[in-house]
C-alpha positions in Angstrom: -117.0 -54.0 42.5 -114.2 -51.8 41.2 -111.7 -53.5 43.7 -112.6 -56.9 42.3 -112.3 -55.6 38.7 -109.0 -54.0 39.4 -107.6 -57.3 40.8 -108.9 -59.2 37.9 -107.6 -56.7 35.4 -104.2 -56.5 37.1 -103.9 -60.3 37.0 -104.7 -60.4 33.3 -102.6 -57.4 32.3 -99.6 -58.4 34.4 -99.6 -62.0 33.4 -96.8 -62.7 31.0 -93.6 -60.8 31.1 -92.1 -60.0 27.7 -88.5 -60.9 27.0 -86.4 -58.0 25.7 -85.5 -58.9 22.2 -82.2 -58.1 20.5 -83.2 -56.0 17.5 -80.7 -55.5 14.8 -80.3 -54.1 11.3 -80.3 -56.1 8.1 -76.8 -55.1 7.4 -75.3 -56.2 10.7 -73.0 -59.2 10.8 -74.6 -62.7 11.1 -74.6 -64.0 14.7 -74.1 -60.5 16.1 -77.6 -59.2 15.5 -81.1 -60.0 14.2 -83.5 -57.8 12.4 -87.2 -57.0 13.1 -89.0 -55.3 10.3 -92.4 -53.7 10.0 -95.2 -54.6 7.7 -93.7 -52.4 5.0 -90.4 -54.1 5.2 -90.3 -54.3 1.4 -89.4 -50.6 1.5 -86.3 -51.3 3.6 -83.0 -51.0 1.9 -79.7 -49.3 2.4 -79.7 -46.0 4.3 -79.8 -42.9 2.2 -77.3 -40.2 2.6 -73.6 -40.2 3.5 -74.0 -40.4 7.3 -76.3 -41.5 10.0 -77.5 -39.0 12.6 -77.5 -39.8 16.3 -80.1 -38.6 18.8 -80.6 -38.9 22.5 -84.3 -39.5 22.2 -86.3 -40.6 19.2 -90.1 -40.0 19.7 -92.0 -42.1 17.2 -95.4 -40.4 16.9 -95.8 -36.6 16.9 -99.4 -36.5 18.2 -100.5 -34.8 21.4 -98.7 -37.2 23.8 -95.5 -37.5 21.8 -95.2 -33.7 21.5 -96.0 -33.3 25.2 -93.0 -35.5 26.0 -90.7 -33.4 23.7 -92.0 -30.2 25.2 -91.5 -31.5 28.7 -87.9 -32.5 28.0 -87.3 -29.1 26.5 -88.6 -27.3 29.6 -86.4 -29.0 32.2 -82.8 -27.8 32.9 -81.5 -31.4 33.1 -83.0 -32.5 29.8 -83.0 -29.3 27.6 -79.6 -30.1 26.2 -80.8 -33.4 24.7 -81.1 -33.9 20.9 -84.5 -35.1 20.0 -85.9 -36.6 16.8 -89.7 -36.6 16.2 -90.9 -39.1 13.6 -94.3 -38.7 12.2 -95.6 -38.7 8.6 -98.3 -36.1 9.3 -97.3 -33.2 7.0 -98.9 -30.7 9.4 -96.0 -31.1 11.8 -93.8 -29.5 9.1 -96.2 -27.2 7.3 -98.0 -26.1 10.5 -101.6 -26.7 11.7 -104.0 -24.2 10.4 -106.9 -23.2 12.7 -109.6 -20.9 11.5 -111.2 -19.4 14.6 -114.4 -18.6 12.7 -115.0 -22.3 12.0 -117.2 -24.4 14.3 -115.3 -26.7 16.6 -113.9 -29.9 15.3 -115.7 -33.0 16.7 -112.4 -34.5 17.9 -111.9 -33.0 21.4 -110.3 -33.9 24.7 -111.4 -33.1 28.2 -108.2 -32.2 30.1 -108.0 -32.3 33.8 -106.7 -29.6 36.2 -103.5 -31.7 36.7 -102.9 -31.8 32.9 -103.6 -28.0 32.7 -101.0 -27.5 35.4 -98.4 -29.6 33.4 -99.2 -27.6 30.2 -98.4 -24.4 32.1 -95.2 -25.9 33.5 -93.9 -26.8 30.0 -94.9 -23.5 28.4 -97.7 -24.9 26.1 -100.7 -23.3 27.8 -99.8 -19.8 26.6 -100.3 -21.0 23.0 -103.5 -22.9 23.8 -105.1 -19.8 25.3 -105.0 -18.1 21.9 -107.6 -20.5 20.6 -111.1 -21.6 21.7 -111.4 -23.7 24.8 -114.1 -24.2 27.4 -113.7 -24.6 31.2 -116.5 -26.2 33.1 -117.1 -26.0 36.8 -120.2 -28.3 37.0 -121.0 -31.8 35.9 -124.3 -33.8 36.1 -124.4 -37.6 35.8 -127.7 -39.6 35.8 -129.2 -42.7 34.2 -132.2 -43.6 32.2 -134.0 -45.4 35.1 -134.8 -42.1 36.9 -133.6 -43.6 40.1 -130.6 -41.5 40.8 -128.3 -38.7 39.8 -125.3 -36.8 41.1 -123.9 -33.3 40.5 -120.3 -32.2 41.0 -119.1 -28.7 41.4 -115.6 -27.3 41.4 -116.3 -25.5 44.7 -116.7 -29.0 46.4 -112.9 -29.3 46.2 -112.1 -25.5 46.3 -111.1 -25.4 42.6 -112.1 -23.0 39.9 -112.9 -25.7 37.4 -113.4 -29.4 37.0 -111.7 -29.5 33.6 -111.4 -27.9 30.2 -112.6 -29.2 26.8 -110.2 -28.5 23.9 -110.2 -29.5 20.3 -107.4 -32.0 19.6 -106.1 -29.8 16.8 -105.7 -26.9 19.2 -103.8 -29.1 21.7 -101.6 -30.4 18.9 -101.0 -26.9 17.5 -100.1 -25.5 20.9 -97.6 -28.3 21.6 -96.1 -27.9 18.1 -95.6 -24.2 18.7 -94.2 -24.9 22.1 -91.5 -27.3 20.7 -90.8 -25.1 17.7 -90.0 -22.2 20.0 -88.1 -24.3 22.6 -84.4 -23.9 23.1 -83.6 -27.5 22.4 -82.0 -29.4 19.5 -84.8 -31.2 17.6 -85.6 -32.4 14.1 -89.0 -33.6 12.7 -88.8 -36.4 10.3 -92.0 -36.5 8.1 -91.7 -40.3 7.5 -92.9 -43.6 8.9 -90.9 -46.1 10.9 -90.0 -49.3 8.9 -87.6 -51.2 11.1 -85.9 -50.9 14.5 -82.8 -52.7 15.5 -80.4 -52.8 18.4 -76.6 -53.0 17.6 -74.7 -54.3 20.6 -71.3 -53.3 19.2 -72.1 -49.6 18.4 -71.4 -47.1 21.2 -72.6 -43.5 21.5 -70.3 -41.0 20.0 -70.3 -38.0 17.6 -71.8 -38.7 14.2 -71.6 -36.0 11.5 -71.5 -33.4 14.2 -75.2 -33.7 14.8 -75.2 -35.0 18.4 -72.6 -34.4 21.1 -71.2 -37.3 23.0 -73.6 -38.9 25.5 -73.2 -41.7 28.0 -71.9 -44.9 26.6 -74.2 -47.7 25.8 -75.9 -49.5 22.9 -77.8 -47.5 20.3 -81.1 -48.3 18.6 -81.1 -48.0 14.8 -84.3 -46.8 13.2 -85.0 -46.9 9.5 -87.7 -44.8 7.9 -89.8 -45.4 4.8 -87.9 -42.7 2.8 -84.6 -44.5 3.4 -83.4 -42.3 6.3 -81.6 -44.0 9.1 -80.9 -42.6 12.6 -79.6 -43.9 15.9 -81.0 -43.1 19.3 -80.2 -43.9 22.9 -84.0 -44.1 23.7 -86.9 -44.8 21.4 -90.3 -43.7 22.7 -93.4 -45.3 21.1 -96.0 -42.6 21.1 -97.6 -43.8 17.9 -101.1 -44.7 19.1 -103.1 -47.8 19.6 -101.7 -49.6 16.6 -98.2 -48.8 17.6 -95.4 -49.9 15.2 -92.8 -49.4 18.0 -94.8 -51.8 20.2 -95.0 -54.4 17.5 -91.3 -54.1 16.5 -90.2 -54.3 20.1 -92.3 -57.4 20.7 -94.5 -56.1 23.5 -97.5 -58.2 24.2 -100.9 -56.7 25.0 -104.0 -57.8 26.9 -107.5 -56.5 26.3 -110.8 -56.9 24.5 -113.1 -55.1 22.1 -116.3 -53.6 23.4 -119.4 -54.4 21.4 -119.9 -50.6 21.2 -119.0 -47.7 18.8 -118.9 -44.1 19.7 -120.4 -41.4 17.5 -119.0 -37.9 17.9 -120.0 -34.5 16.5 -120.4 -30.8 17.3 -123.8 -29.4 18.0 -125.1 -25.9 18.6 -127.4 -24.4 21.3 -129.2 -21.1 21.6 -126.8 -20.0 24.4 -123.5 -21.0 25.8 -123.3 -24.3 27.7 -121.1 -24.2 30.8 -121.8 -27.7 32.3 -120.6 -31.2 31.4 -123.5 -33.7 31.2 -123.5 -37.4 31.0 -126.5 -39.8 31.0 -126.2 -43.6 31.0 -128.6 -45.1 28.5 -129.4 -48.8 28.0 -126.9 -49.1 25.1 -124.2 -46.8 26.5 -123.6 -43.3 27.9 -124.2 -40.0 26.0 -122.1 -37.0 27.0 -122.7 -33.3 26.2 -119.5 -31.3 26.7 -119.1 -27.5 26.4 -116.5 -26.4 23.8 -117.0 -22.7 23.8 -119.4 -20.1 22.4 -122.7 -21.8 21.8 -121.2 -25.1 20.9 -121.0 -28.5 22.6 -119.5 -31.8 21.8 -121.5 -35.1 21.7 -119.9 -38.4 22.5 -122.6 -41.1 22.3 -121.8 -44.8 22.9 -124.1 -47.4 21.4 -124.0 -50.7 19.5 -122.4 -50.7 16.0 -125.8 -51.0 14.2 -127.3 -48.1 16.1 -124.2 -46.0 15.4 -124.4 -46.7 11.7 -128.1 -45.9 11.6 -127.7 -42.6 13.5 -124.7 -41.6 11.4 -126.8 -42.0 8.2 -130.1 -40.4 9.4 -131.0 -36.9 8.4 -129.7 -34.0 10.5 -133.2 -33.2 11.7 -133.8 -36.7 12.9 -130.4 -37.0 14.5 -130.9 -33.7 16.5 -134.3 -35.0 17.6 -132.8 -38.3 18.9 -130.1 -36.4 20.7 -132.6 -34.2 22.5 -134.7 -37.3 23.3 -131.7 -39.1 24.8 -130.7 -36.1 26.9 -134.2 -35.4 28.2 -136.9 -37.9 29.0 -136.1 -40.6 26.4 -135.7 -44.2 27.7 -137.0 -43.2 31.2 -138.1 -40.4 33.5 -136.1 -37.6 35.0 -134.5 -38.6 38.3 -135.7 -37.3 41.7 -134.2 -37.4 45.1 -137.2 -39.2 46.6 -135.9 -42.8 46.1 -133.4 -42.5 49.0 -135.2 -39.9 51.1 -133.5 -36.8 49.7 -130.2 -37.8 51.2 -131.6 -38.8 54.6 -130.7 -42.4 53.9 -127.1 -41.3 54.4 -127.7 -39.4 57.6 -125.7 -42.0 59.5 -122.7 -40.3 57.9 -123.5 -37.0 59.6 -120.3 -35.2 58.8 -120.6 -35.9 55.1 -124.2 -35.1 54.2 -124.3 -32.4 51.6 -127.3 -30.1 52.2 -126.1 -27.1 50.3 -127.4 -26.5 47.0 -125.5 -28.0 44.3 -129.1 -27.9 43.2 -131.5 -30.4 42.0 -131.6 -32.2 38.7 -131.4 -30.0 35.6 -132.3 -30.7 32.0 -129.4 -30.2 29.6 -129.7 -27.3 27.1 -131.6 -28.2 23.9 -129.6 -28.9 20.8 -130.7 -26.8 17.8 -128.6 -28.1 15.0 -125.5 -30.1 13.9 -122.4 -28.0 13.5 -120.0 -30.8 12.1 -120.0 -34.1 10.4 -120.8 -37.2 12.5 -117.8 -39.5 13.1 -117.9 -43.1 14.3 -115.1 -45.2 15.8 -115.0 -48.6 17.6 -114.2 -48.9 21.3 -111.8 -51.2 23.0 -109.6 -51.8 26.0 -105.9 -52.6 25.4 -102.9 -52.7 27.8 -99.3 -53.5 27.1 -98.1 -56.1 29.6 -94.8 -54.2 29.7 -94.2 -50.5 29.0 -90.4 -50.7 28.6 -87.5 -52.8 27.4 -83.9 -51.8 26.8 -83.8 -48.5 24.9 -87.6 -48.6 24.3 -90.5 -47.1 26.2 -94.2 -46.8 25.4 -96.5 -43.9 26.3 -100.1 -43.0 25.7 -102.3 -45.2 23.5 -99.3 -47.2 22.5 -99.3 -48.5 26.1 -103.0 -48.4 26.9 -106.4 -47.6 25.5 -109.5 -47.1 27.6 -113.3 -46.5 27.3 -114.0 -42.8 26.6 -116.9 -42.6 29.1 -114.9 -40.4 31.5 -112.6 -38.7 29.0 -109.5 -39.9 30.8 -107.6 -41.5 27.9 -105.5 -38.5 26.8 -104.9 -37.5 30.4 -103.4 -40.9 31.2 -101.1 -40.4 28.1 -100.0 -36.9 29.2 -99.3 -38.4 32.7 -97.0 -41.0 31.0 -95.2 -38.3 29.0 -94.5 -36.1 32.0 -93.5 -39.1 34.2 -91.0 -40.4 31.6 -89.4 -37.0 31.2 -88.8 -36.8 34.9 -87.2 -40.2 34.9 -85.0 -39.2 32.0 -84.0 -36.1 34.0 -83.1 -38.2 37.0 -80.9 -40.5 34.9 -79.0 -37.5 33.5 -78.5 -36.1 37.0 -76.7 -39.2 38.1 -74.9 -40.0 34.8 -77.0 -43.1 33.9 -77.7 -44.3 30.4 -81.2 -43.1 29.6 -82.0 -46.3 27.7 -81.1 -48.6 30.6 -84.0 -50.9 31.4 -83.5 -50.6 35.1 -84.0 -46.9 34.8 -87.0 -47.2 32.5 -88.7 -49.6 34.9 -89.0 -46.7 37.4 -91.3 -45.0 34.8 -93.3 -48.2 34.4 -93.6 -48.7 38.2 -95.0 -45.2 38.5 -97.5 -45.2 35.6 -98.6 -48.8 35.3 -100.6 -49.1 38.6 -102.2 -45.7 38.0 -103.2 -46.6 34.5 -104.5 -50.1 35.5 -106.6 -48.6 38.3 -108.3 -46.1 36.0 -108.8 -48.7 33.3 -110.5 -51.0 35.9 -112.8 -48.3 37.1 -113.9 -47.3 33.6 -114.3 -50.9 32.6 -116.3 -51.5 35.7 -118.7 -48.6 34.9 -119.0 -49.9 31.3 -120.0 -53.4 32.5 -122.2 -52.2 35.4 -124.3 -50.0 33.0 -124.5 -52.7 30.3 -127.1 -54.7 32.3 -130.7 -53.6 32.8 -131.7 -55.6 36.0 -133.9 -54.2 38.7 -131.7 -54.9 41.8 -128.6 -53.7 40.0 -130.5 -50.5 38.9 -131.2 -49.8 42.6 -127.6 -50.4 43.5 -126.4 -48.0 40.8 -128.9 -45.4 42.0 -127.6 -45.8 45.5 -124.1 -45.2 44.3 -125.1 -42.0 42.5 -126.9 -40.8 45.5 -123.9 -41.6 47.7 -121.7 -39.6 45.5 -124.1 -36.7 45.7 -124.7 -36.7 49.4 -121.5 -38.0 51.1 -119.1 -35.1 50.7 -115.9 -37.0 51.6 -116.7 -39.5 48.8 -117.6 -36.7 46.4 -114.4 -34.8 47.1 -112.4 -38.0 46.6 -114.1 -38.8 43.3 -113.5 -35.2 42.0 -109.9 -35.2 43.1 -109.2 -38.6 41.5 -110.9 -37.6 38.2 -108.9 -34.3 38.3 -105.6 -36.1 38.1 -104.6 -36.8 41.7 -103.4 -40.3 42.0 -105.7 -41.4 44.8 -108.5 -44.0 44.4 -112.0 -42.5 45.1 -112.2 -43.7 48.7 -113.1 -41.8 51.8 -110.5 -39.3 52.8 
């Protein structure tokens, strides 16, 4: 099924190729340039100040993925001499992100994979993250409401210490901000919003106001901000989220659709610490219970918009009751192993039958009370048909958004950031223009297939569990049992979800 979905999705997402547009400033000569302005173009005017600064890389969006790119560039010998501009109107990037360790966890969290953790260590950000609350988990249980099947994953199945780590987004952001602030690289944060972006064919890279040393020759992209500031950059990176201004200004087309689902997120408290990640597929969508440290867990519950509104507005006591109902016996019985003969159905695959005790089905820990507000957001799938054009690249949610059922969205974004930084380093090593489209296509060629594959798998799960149909329920149960009892398949699934770029097939 996933293979079919991947082919269909790839055909849709790779359909139209986008022409690279010539983007120019309003002050450029007629015929030599054209201007593309953002929705706030009424704010555009003459550049303020006496000079225009030049940067090697301008990162538009100082969120987690944009900051990860900046930190990665600062960590590599070939790129640490670059001059980087970070453009984001979030005042916390200038004033600092305040985290009170005594407060309950924020409901906005990310599940980062072992591959992402390794990258954070490489760029020097993990040392800052470790100062704050975070929760490793080495077990995960997945089951559905029919009671027909379940699977349990354990880090020891792949000789790892953990399957992942759940971290508050503000902790990730703060750690990356501290990392770039302490990095030995030229950088400047602009607390503003991008208004227009233009490409000036006649302007070559050179010293401007002593801010940036000379870099390789080539056209520069001009950026104008809402406070009147202008700057030039060899490469503009759109890391500005699912409603990316860079993507819009550069003319990138997207393919995708909205799911008829919303997600409600919140922090809950237990009587004791939760050390396992839990996910149950319900008729309207999955509910996940993720450890976030101490006695707290994070809830991510997908449902139709009306249900989300109702559950957001109900009393705390009623909401806690519905959560425990959904994670226990609500909507259907607890699963057993009897449907497929306790794994004997797969005895033909002798080498792969798991008989050791990952253990039987367990009931998740009971939720005692809410520890945060309930937040609701709509779900969608979006993918840019192209990730790059001349002097422009998209990373993270600016390039793709996915269903949150496996917590892979931010990991895909971090993968983009680290891949792009490597490609920039390779360009510098051979003296290439870092904004040259032929170079940037190497980044796209690496990340696009990996992102589409993950998007197809997640979209396939979403669709497969959106239908309550007897024969399909049996097939889903068989799939869960297969993942539980065929160890090569289980290892491949864990390795793929951990960040290794291999599809979950037999190894």
